[in-house]
C-alpha positions in Angstrom: 98.7 107.9 79.2 98.1 110.1 75.7 98.8 113.5 75.6 96.4 115.9 74.6 96.4 116.8 70.6 98.4 119.8 70.0 96.2 123.1 69.1 93.3 121.6 71.6 91.8 124.0 73.6 91.3 122.9 77.5 87.6 122.7 78.0 85.9 125.8 79.3 89.5 127.6 78.3 89.5 131.5 77.2 91.9 131.5 74.8 91.7 135.2 73.3 89.8 137.7 75.6 91.1 141.2 74.2 88.7 139.8 71.1 85.5 140.3 73.2 86.4 143.8 74.9 87.6 144.9 71.5 83.6 144.0 70.4 82.5 145.7 73.2 85.1 149.0 73.2 83.9 148.8 69.2 80.5 149.1 70.2 80.2 151.6 72.7 82.3 154.3 70.8 79.8 153.4 68.0 76.9 154.2 69.7 77.9 157.2 71.6 79.5 158.7 68.7 75.7 158.2 67.2 74.2 159.7 69.7 76.7 163.0 69.8 76.0 162.8 65.7 72.2 162.8 65.7 72.3 166.1 68.0 70.5 164.0 70.9 72.5 163.6 73.8 69.9 163.5 76.4 67.2 161.2 76.7 63.7 161.9 75.3 61.4 162.8 78.7 58.4 161.8 78.5 55.0 163.5 80.1 55.5 162.8 83.5 59.1 164.3 83.7 58.8 167.1 80.9 55.1 168.3 82.3 52.4 168.0 79.8 49.2 165.9 79.0 48.8 162.3 78.4 45.6 160.9 76.8 44.1 157.4 76.7 41.6 156.6 74.0 39.8 153.1 73.7 38.4 152.4 70.0 34.8 151.3 70.0 32.9 150.1 67.2 29.4 149.8 66.0 27.4 146.9 66.7 27.7 144.3 64.2 30.7 146.5 63.2 33.2 144.6 66.0 35.8 144.0 63.3 36.3 147.2 62.5 38.9 147.6 65.5 42.1 146.4 63.2 45.4 147.7 62.6 44.6 149.8 59.3 41.6 151.4 60.6 43.8 152.3 63.7 46.4 153.5 61.9 44.5 155.5 59.8 43.1 157.1 63.0 46.6 157.6 64.3 47.3 159.6 61.4 44.3 162.1 61.4 44.7 162.5 65.3 48.4 163.3 64.5 47.2 165.5 61.8 44.7 167.4 63.8 46.9 168.1 66.7 50.2 168.9 65.3 48.2 171.1 62.9 47.9 173.3 66.0 51.3 174.1 66.3 51.6 171.7 69.5 55.1 170.8 68.8 56.4 167.2 69.6 53.0 165.9 70.1 52.7 161.4 70.4 50.3 159.6 68.9 50.6 156.0 68.9 48.9 152.6 68.8 49.1 150.5 72.5 47.9 146.9 72.1 45.1 146.4 69.4 42.6 148.7 70.5 44.1 151.7 72.3 45.7 155.1 71.1 47.8 157.0 72.9 48.4 160.8 72.8 50.7 162.8 74.5 50.3 166.3 74.5 53.6 168.4 75.7 53.4 171.7 77.7 52.3 174.5 74.7 50.1 177.7 74.1 47.5 175.5 72.3 47.3 172.6 75.4 43.9 172.9 75.9 42.8 172.9 72.6 44.6 169.9 71.5 43.2 168.0 74.8 39.4 169.0 72.9 39.8 167.6 69.5 42.2 164.6 70.2 39.0 162.7 70.7 36.1 164.0 68.7 35.2 162.7 65.3 37.5 163.9 62.2 34.9 166.0 59.7 35.2 164.8 56.0 33.2 166.5 53.9 33.2 167.4 49.8 32.6 171.0 49.3 32.8 172.4 45.7 35.8 174.7 44.8 35.1 178.2 44.0 38.2 179.6 43.7 41.6 178.9 44.3 45.2 180.4 44.1 48.4 180.6 45.5 48.4 180.0 49.7 51.7 182.5 50.3 51.2 185.9 51.5 48.2 187.4 50.9 47.9 189.4 47.4 44.6 190.7 46.7 42.4 189.3 43.8 42.3 191.2 40.4 39.8 193.0 39.5 38.1 193.3 36.0 35.8 195.8 34.8 32.5 194.9 37.0 34.7 194.7 39.8 34.3 190.8 39.6 37.4 189.8 42.1 39.1 187.1 39.9 41.3 184.1 40.8 43.9 181.6 40.1 43.0 178.1 40.6 44.9 175.2 39.8 44.5 173.2 36.5 43.5 169.9 36.8 45.3 166.8 34.8 43.8 165.0 32.1 41.4 162.3 32.8 38.9 159.7 31.3 36.2 157.0 32.2 34.7 157.7 35.7 37.4 159.8 36.6 38.4 162.7 38.6 41.5 164.8 37.7 44.6 164.8 39.6 45.3 166.5 43.3 47.9 169.3 42.5 49.6 171.7 39.8 51.1 175.3 39.4 48.6 178.0 40.0 47.2 179.9 36.8 45.0 182.7 36.3 41.5 183.0 35.4 39.7 185.3 33.1 36.7 187.6 34.4 34.2 185.0 33.7 35.5 183.3 36.6 35.7 185.9 39.0 32.0 186.9 37.6 30.5 183.5 38.9 32.5 183.9 41.9 31.3 186.7 43.2 28.0 185.4 41.7 28.1 182.1 43.7 29.1 183.8 46.8 26.3 186.4 46.9 23.5 184.4 45.7 20.8 185.4 48.5 19.9 182.2 50.7 16.5 180.8 50.4 14.2 180.9 53.5 11.5 178.7 54.1 9.1 180.3 52.0 11.5 180.5 49.0 12.3 184.1 49.3 15.2 186.0 50.0 15.8 187.3 53.4 15.7 191.1 55.0 18.0 193.1 55.5 16.6 193.8 59.4 14.2 191.9 61.6 12.0 194.2 64.0 11.4 193.3 67.4 8.4 193.2 69.1 8.9 196.8 70.2 9.3 197.6 66.6 12.4 199.0 66.9 14.7 197.2 63.7 17.7 195.2 64.4 20.2 194.9 61.4 21.3 191.3 60.5 24.1 190.6 58.2 23.0 191.3 54.2 24.4 188.9 51.6 26.9 191.3 50.3 28.1 191.5 53.7 28.9 188.1 54.8 30.4 187.8 50.8 32.8 190.5 51.9 33.5 189.2 54.9 34.6 185.7 53.3 36.3 187.6 50.5 38.5 189.5 52.7 39.5 185.9 54.6 40.3 184.6 51.3 42.4 187.4 50.2 44.6 188.0 53.6 45.0 184.1 54.8 48.3 183.0 54.2 48.6 179.2 54.4 52.0 179.3 54.8 51.4 180.4 58.7 50.4 177.2 60.4 48.4 179.1 63.0 46.3 180.3 60.1 46.1 176.9 58.3 44.5 175.3 61.6 42.1 178.4 62.2 41.0 179.1 58.6 37.6 176.4 58.5 37.3 176.6 62.4 33.4 176.9 63.7 32.2 177.2 60.0 28.8 175.0 59.6 28.8 172.5 56.9 26.1 174.4 55.0 28.2 177.6 55.2 30.8 178.8 52.6 34.7 178.8 54.0 38.2 179.1 53.3 40.6 176.2 53.5 44.1 175.8 52.8 45.7 172.3 50.7 49.5 171.1 50.6 50.3 170.4 46.8 53.3 169.2 47.2 56.0 169.2 50.7 55.7 173.2 51.8 53.6 174.1 48.5 50.4 175.1 49.8 47.3 176.5 47.7 44.5 178.4 49.4 40.3 177.6 48.6 37.3 179.4 48.5 34.9 176.3 48.9 31.1 176.3 48.5 28.5 174.8 51.0 29.2 171.0 52.1 27.6 168.8 49.3 28.6 165.2 50.8 29.8 164.0 54.0 32.2 161.6 54.8 29.8 159.0 56.5 28.2 158.9 52.7 31.3 157.3 51.6 30.8 153.6 51.9 34.5 152.5 51.2 38.0 154.2 49.4 41.1 152.7 48.5 44.2 153.6 46.7 45.1 150.4 44.2 47.0 149.7 40.9 45.3 150.3 37.7 47.0 147.7 36.1 45.7 148.6 33.0 47.2 151.8 32.8 49.6 151.3 34.6 49.3 154.0 37.4 48.2 154.3 41.2 44.3 155.7 41.5 42.0 156.2 44.2 38.2 154.3 44.0 35.1 155.3 46.3 32.2 153.6 46.9 29.2 155.6 48.2 25.8 155.0 50.4 22.9 154.8 48.2 22.1 158.6 50.1 25.7 159.3 49.4 25.7 158.5 45.8 22.8 160.8 44.8 23.8 163.2 46.4 26.9 162.9 44.8 25.3 162.1 40.9 23.8 165.6 41.8 27.3 167.6 42.7 29.2 166.5 39.8 26.0 167.1 37.2 26.8 170.7 38.3 30.2 170.4 38.4 31.0 168.6 35.2 29.0 171.8 33.4 31.5 174.2 34.6 34.8 175.5 33.9 38.3 175.0 35.9 38.1 175.8 38.7 34.4 175.7 39.5 34.3 172.4 37.9 36.0 170.6 40.8 35.0 169.8 44.2 37.5 169.8 47.8 38.2 166.8 49.8 38.6 168.3 53.1 39.6 166.8 56.3 39.3 168.6 59.6 39.7 171.8 58.1 42.2 171.3 55.1 41.8 169.9 51.9 43.7 166.9 51.4 42.5 166.4 47.2 41.2 168.6 45.4 40.3 166.9 41.6 38.2 168.2 38.8 35.1 166.1 37.5 34.8 165.1 34.3 30.9 163.6 34.0 28.2 162.8 36.1 28.8 160.2 38.5 26.7 158.7 41.0 27.2 155.3 43.4 31.1 155.0 42.5 34.6 157.0 41.7 37.7 157.0 40.5 40.5 159.9 41.6 43.5 159.5 39.1 46.6 162.1 39.1 50.4 161.8 39.9 49.5 159.6 42.9 52.6 157.2 43.6 51.3 154.0 45.9 52.2 156.1 49.5 50.0 158.7 48.6 47.2 156.6 46.9 46.9 154.4 50.1 47.3 157.6 52.5 44.1 159.8 50.2 42.2 155.8 50.1 43.0 155.6 54.1 42.0 159.5 54.8 38.2 158.9 52.6 37.5 155.6 54.8 37.5 157.5 57.9 34.5 158.9 57.3 32.8 155.5 56.5 34.9 153.6 59.8 32.3 152.8 62.4 34.5 153.8 64.9 34.2 155.8 67.9 36.9 156.5 70.3 36.2 156.3 74.3 38.5 158.6 76.8 40.1 155.8 79.0 42.2 158.5 81.1 43.7 162.1 80.9 46.8 162.2 82.8 48.3 166.2 83.1 51.5 166.8 85.0 52.9 169.7 85.8 56.7 170.8 84.4 57.3 171.5 88.4 56.0 167.9 89.8 57.7 166.4 87.0 61.2 167.7 87.6 60.7 166.7 91.0 59.5 163.1 90.3 62.9 162.4 88.2 64.8 163.9 90.9 63.5 162.0 93.5 63.8 158.8 91.3 67.4 160.0 90.1 68.1 160.4 94.5 66.5 156.5 94.6 69.0 155.5 92.4 71.9 156.9 93.4 71.2 155.6 96.7 70.7 152.3 95.5 73.8 151.8 93.2 75.9 153.2 96.2 74.5 150.6 98.4 75.1 147.6 96.1 78.7 149.2 95.8 79.1 149.0 99.3 78.4 145.8 99.8 80.5 144.9 97.3 83.5 146.4 98.4 82.5 145.3 102.2 82.1 141.5 100.7 84.4 141.3 98.0 87.2 143.9 98.3 89.6 144.0 95.3 86.9 141.5 93.3 84.2 144.7 93.8 86.5 146.7 90.9 85.4 144.4 88.3 81.7 144.6 89.3 82.0 148.6 89.8 83.0 148.3 86.2 80.9 146.2 84.6 77.7 148.3 86.1 79.6 151.3 84.7 79.3 149.9 81.3 75.9 148.6 81.5 74.4 152.2 82.7 76.8 154.2 79.9 75.2 151.3 77.2 71.6 152.2 78.9 72.2 156.0 78.8 73.3 156.1 74.8 70.8 153.4 73.6 68.0 155.2 76.0 68.9 158.5 74.0 69.1 157.3 70.5 65.8 155.4 70.8 64.2 158.6 71.4 64.3 159.9 67.9 64.3 156.6 65.8 61.3 155.2 67.7 59.6 157.7 70.1 60.8 156.2 73.3 60.4 158.6 75.9 62.1 158.1 79.9 59.1 158.7 81.9 59.0 157.6 85.7 58.3 154.1 85.4 61.2 153.5 83.1 63.5 155.3 85.3 62.1 152.3 88.1 62.6 149.9 85.4 66.7 150.9 85.7 66.9 151.2 89.1 65.2 147.5 89.3 68.2 146.9 86.7 70.8 147.7 89.0 70.1 144.3 91.3 69.5 142.1 88.1 73.3 143.5 86.6 74.1 143.1 90.2 73.1 139.6 90.6 75.2 138.2 87.4 78.0 139.3 89.1 77.4 138.0 92.4 76.6 134.6 90.9 79.8 134.8 89.1 82.3 134.9 92.1 80.6 132.8 94.0 81.1 130.1 91.4 85.1 131.3 91.3 85.3 131.6 95.0 83.9 127.5 94.9 86.9 126.5 92.8 89.4 128.2 95.2 87.8 126.3 98.2 88.3 123.1 96.0 91.9 124.0 96.5 92.1 125.4 92.8 94.0 128.3 91.5 92.9 131.7 90.5 93.3 130.6 86.1 91.2 127.1 86.3 89.0 128.4 88.8 87.7 131.0 86.5 87.6 129.1 83.9 85.8 126.3 85.2 83.4 128.4 87.2 81.9 130.0 83.6 80.1 127.0 82.5 78.4 126.6 85.5 77.5 130.7 86.4 76.8 130.8 82.5 73.8 128.7 82.6 72.6 130.0 86.0 72.8 134.2 84.4 70.8 132.8 81.4 68.2 131.6 83.0 67.4 134.3 85.7 67.9 136.6 83.0 65.6 135.0 80.5 62.9 134.5 83.3 63.4 138.5 84.2 62.8 139.3 80.1 59.8 137.0 79.6 58.2 138.6 82.8 59.2 142.1 81.0 57.8 141.0 77.4 54.6 140.0 78.9 54.2 143.0 80.9 54.3 144.8 77.8 52.2 142.8 76.1 49.2 142.9 78.2 49.6 146.4 79.6 49.1 150.0 78.1 50.3 153.6 79.1 53.0 154.1 81.6 53.3 150.8 82.9 54.9 149.7 79.2 57.8 152.0 79.9 58.4 150.1 83.1 58.9 147.1 80.9 60.7 148.2 78.4 63.2 149.0 80.4 63.7 146.2 82.1 63.7 144.0 79.2 66.7 146.3 77.3 68.6 146.5 80.6 68.2 142.2 81.3 69.6 141.9 77.2 72.6 144.5 78.1 73.4 142.4 81.4 74.2 139.5 79.4 76.1 141.4 76.9 78.1 142.6 79.4 78.3 140.0 81.6 79.8 137.5 78.2 81.6 140.8 76.9 83.2 142.3 79.7 82.8 140.7 83.3 84.0 137.3 81.8 87.3 138.3 79.7 88.1 140.9 82.4 88.1 138.3 85.2 90.4 136.0 83.1 92.9 138.9 82.6 93.0 139.5 86.0 93.6 136.3 87.0 97.0 135.8 85.3 97.9 139.2 87.4 100.0 138.6 90.4 97.7 140.4 93.0 94.8 138.6 92.1 96.2 134.9 90.9 98.6 134.6 94.3 95.2 135.2 96.6 95.8 139.0 97.6 93.9 139.4 101.1 92.8 142.5 99.9 91.8 140.9 96.5 88.8 139.0 97.6 90.3 135.7 96.5 92.1 134.7 99.4 92.4 131.1 99.9 92.8 130.8 103.7 89.9 133.8 104.1 87.9 131.6 102.0 88.1 128.0 103.9 90.5 126.2 100.9 91.5 122.6 100.9 95.1 121.5 100.3 96.0 122.3 96.6 94.5 119.2 94.3 98.3 118.2 93.1 100.1 118.0 96.9 97.1 115.3 98.3 97.5 113.4 95.2 100.9 113.6 96.2 100.7 113.0 99.9 98.2 109.4 99.0 100.7 108.1 96.7 103.8 108.4 99.3 101.6 106.2 101.9 101.1 103.8 99.5 104.6 103.1 99.2 107.3 103.7 96.5 105.5 104.0 93.0 107.0 102.5 89.9 108.3 105.4 87.4 106.4 103.8 84.6 103.2 103.7 86.3 103.6 107.0 87.0 
C-alpha cells in the first residue's frame, strides 16, 4: 500500500484550531472596545420598553397619482416629519420608512409628546412670503430708530444672480438705512381693507349700543414688532413656536438657519403663494455655470400668483426684494428677486449637491399628491415598559436555565463546551445590539427580546447536532480525536441547512411585516448568523482541543463521551486483528 504524501492533511482534519479561536477573540475584543469607545454600553430600548408613543402612517396617493408613492417622495416626507417632531424639542424621536408605503414615528416620553402626536400625520404647510425685515437670530436686540421713529432691521444681503434667477440663500447680516425702516413700518401699519374698500373702524358697536374695542392696526403692528424684537432663534422652543397659529393671510415672524448653528430671524408678510401652487422642483447641476441650482415650475394658478409677487419684489431694495420659503413656520431659504418671474424660476447661490437636492425635495413636497393615514397609535407608559422588559428577561433566564440543566444532565462534561458557546453568542449579541443603536437606529423592543429568547434554542440545537454526531462515531468504535473530525462535515451540513431555514424565515418576516414584528425578525436573523459564527470559530475548535486532553480523550465517566455508557462497539483495529487470526497465518508481505 502506497504511503500518503507528506504534508497532506487527513480528510476532515483540523490542523490549527488556535487560528479560529484567535480570530473570534480578536472580533470580540474589537467589538467590545468599540462599544465602550462609542459611549453606548447598553442597547437602545424601543418605545414599548422605554415608554412613549409609536405611530404607523400609511401613504395614500390621490386618484390617478399612484406612482407618487415612491422612495424619493417617502424619504422627503420622512425628513419633513422628523424636522417637525424634533423641532418641538422631542429628543431622540425616530422617523423611518418601513416597506414601500409606511412611515413609523417613535416618540419617546417628553413634555411635548402630545403636541408631536398631533402634528405627525398632518400635511406640511409650505408658503412663499415676502420678507419685510431680517436680522441676526441671536438674543433679542431692539431695532434702532431713525428720526421719524421708524425701526430699522439688519437684513442679509443677497448674492449675485442673472437671468430668471433669485439670489442665494444665506449671508452675513448688515444694517439697513432709515428708508427701509420706514418701509417696514408702513408695510406693517397699512390698514386691512374691508369688503367696501374702506379701513376697518377701531370699534364695533353692539346691539345694545355699547362699543366693544377691537385691536387697531397700530396695536397689531406694535405686537408684531415686539414679537420680532424679542424672538431668540437660538432657543429651539421659541423657533418652533414662532409661527404657530398664524393664518397665511397674516404677517408673521420666523427663523431660518443660514448654516449649521447660524440663525436669522425674519419679519414676513402675508403668504402670496402656497406649496400646492408648485408643480415640480428639483436640485440640479448647471453645466454651463458649473454650479448647483434649484429649479421650480408652477401650476397655471401658481404662475400668476408668482408673477404678481415677483413683479412687486423685483422693484424693491434689499431685503424687501426677497421672498421666504417657509415650511412649517421655519424659513428654509430666502432668495432675492432680480426680475419678474412666472411659470418657472431658478434659485442659485452657494449650494452644494446635497443642499440643492434637499431644497428641491422640500419644494416638491408642497406638490406631492400624498396624504398619510394613521394605521395605529400605541402608547406605553414607562412603568409598563419596565414590567414587560423584566418579564421578558425572566422568561429568557428560565429558558436558558432549563437548557443548561438539560445539557449538564445529558452531556455532563461536554455541556461545558455548550455553555461557553452560549456565553460567547450572548456576548456578541449584546455588543452588536448596543452598537447598532447609534449606527442604524436599532431599538430593542419586546418582540426583539422574544427573538433573542427563541435564538437560545436555535443555538443549543446546533451544539446538540454536533455532539450527537461525535457520539455516533464513538459508538462505531473510533477514538475521540478522529471522531471529532469525522463528525464535523456531517454536522456542519445539518447546521448550515437548519440555520439557513431559520434565517430565510426571519428575512421573509422582516420584509412582509411592519412595526414591532420587524424587531423580532431582525433579532432572530442576527442571532442565527451569530450561531454559524460561534459554531465554526469557537465550538468546533474547542472540541478539537478538548479531544487532546486525557479527561475527554480517554472517555472519563463524567466527560459525556464514555464509550461504555454509549454502547460503543469494539475498536475497529481490534476487530480487524481478530478476523485476521481466525483466518489463519498471514504472509507478512501481504500484511
